[in-house]
VMD Tcl script that draws the C-alpha trace (Angstrom):
set ca {
  {0.01 0.00 0.00}
  {1.04 3.58 -0.51}
  {-0.09 6.20 2.06}
  {-0.42 9.82 1.32}
  {-0.70 12.64 3.86}
  {-3.49 14.22 1.71}
  {-6.31 12.58 -0.35}
  {-5.20 12.13 -4.02}
  {-7.11 12.24 -7.14}
  {-6.58 8.52 -7.87}
  {-9.51 6.23 -8.33}
  {-9.79 2.36 -8.38}
  {-10.13 2.68 -12.20}
  {-7.18 5.05 -12.99}
  {-4.65 4.29 -10.20}
  {-2.80 1.64 -12.23}
  {-2.26 4.30 -14.94}
  {-0.04 6.16 -12.51}
  {1.71 3.25 -10.86}
  {4.51 1.14 -12.15}
  {5.77 -1.98 -10.27}
  {9.17 -3.51 -11.20}
  {11.43 -6.25 -10.06}
  {14.95 -6.77 -11.52}
  {14.23 -4.43 -14.45}
  {10.98 -6.36 -15.40}
  {7.58 -4.87 -15.05}
  {5.32 -6.67 -12.66}
  {1.77 -6.43 -13.82}
  {-0.72 -4.82 -11.56}
  {-4.05 -6.61 -11.40}
  {-5.94 -3.86 -9.70}
  {-5.85 -1.01 -7.25}
  {-8.13 -0.05 -4.34}
  {-8.26 3.48 -3.18}
  {-9.48 4.04 0.39}
  {-12.57 5.96 1.08}
  {-10.53 8.91 2.39}
  {-8.34 8.86 -0.72}
  {-5.08 8.69 1.32}
  {-4.25 4.96 0.85}
  {-3.83 3.03 -2.43}
  {-3.61 -0.72 -2.18}
  {-1.84 -2.45 -5.10}
  {-2.70 -6.00 -6.05}
  {-0.15 -7.53 -8.42}
  {-1.37 -9.99 -11.09}
  {1.11 -12.69 -9.82}
  {2.41 -13.36 -6.28}
  {5.68 -11.73 -5.38}
  {8.78 -13.82 -5.66}
  {10.31 -14.64 -2.22}
  {13.41 -12.58 -1.49}
  {12.93 -10.35 -4.54}
  {13.26 -6.57 -4.49}
  {10.42 -4.46 -5.90}
  {10.32 -0.88 -6.89}
  {6.92 0.99 -7.06}
  {6.92 4.31 -8.90}
  {4.04 6.74 -8.57}
  {4.14 8.90 -11.72}
  {4.45 12.69 -11.38}
  {1.22 14.40 -12.35}
  {-0.87 12.80 -9.62}
  {-2.63 15.56 -7.72}
  {-4.11 15.90 -4.24}
  {-7.83 16.73 -3.95}
  {-6.77 20.16 -2.80}
  {-4.98 20.82 -6.13}
  {-1.30 20.23 -5.34}
  {0.38 18.28 -8.08}
  {3.35 15.80 -7.74}
  {5.93 17.30 -10.11}
  {8.30 14.37 -9.84}
  {8.05 10.55 -9.45}
  {7.69 9.08 -6.05}
  {9.84 5.82 -5.85}
  {9.39 3.32 -3.16}
  {11.53 0.12 -2.75}
  {10.66 -2.95 -0.82}
  {12.01 -6.46 -0.47}
  {9.96 -9.61 0.01}
  {10.83 -12.24 2.46}
  {11.18 -12.30 6.22}
  {11.01 -8.51 6.58}
  {7.54 -8.48 5.13}
  {6.41 -11.34 7.19}
  {7.63 -9.61 10.42}
  {5.52 -6.62 9.45}
  {2.27 -8.62 9.41}
  {2.77 -11.22 12.06}
  {1.46 -9.73 15.41}
  {3.73 -9.56 18.47}
  {3.31 -12.36 21.04}
  {0.13 -11.73 23.00}
  {-1.34 -9.21 20.52}
  {-4.97 -9.47 19.43}
  {-5.87 -9.79 15.88}
}
mol new
graphics top color blue
foreach p $ca { graphics top sphere $p radius 0.5 }
foreach p [lrange $ca 0 end-1] q [lrange $ca 1 end] { graphics top cylinder $p $q radius 0.2 }
display resetview
C-alpha cells in the first residue's frame, strides 16, 4: 500500500495508470488497485504473487494531484524487499490481539 498525507485524485479505475511496479528491471503487472474512502491509501494488487526474496520498486508517476489541487511534479519511488522482513510486518507480536 502507498499512504499519502492528503487525499489524492486517484480512483480504483485510474490508479494503475499512474503506478509502475518493477522487479529486476522487469515490469510486474498490476491486477488492480483499491483507493481508500478517504483517498489517502492506495492498495496495489499484483497480477502474480511476489517472488520470495525479490526486491520491488513501485513508482508513482508525477502528475498525480491531491484533492486540494497540489500536483506531484516528480515521480515518487518506493523500494521494498519480500521475505522475512515483510512477514515480520504482518505477524502480530506475542500476546497481541488480531
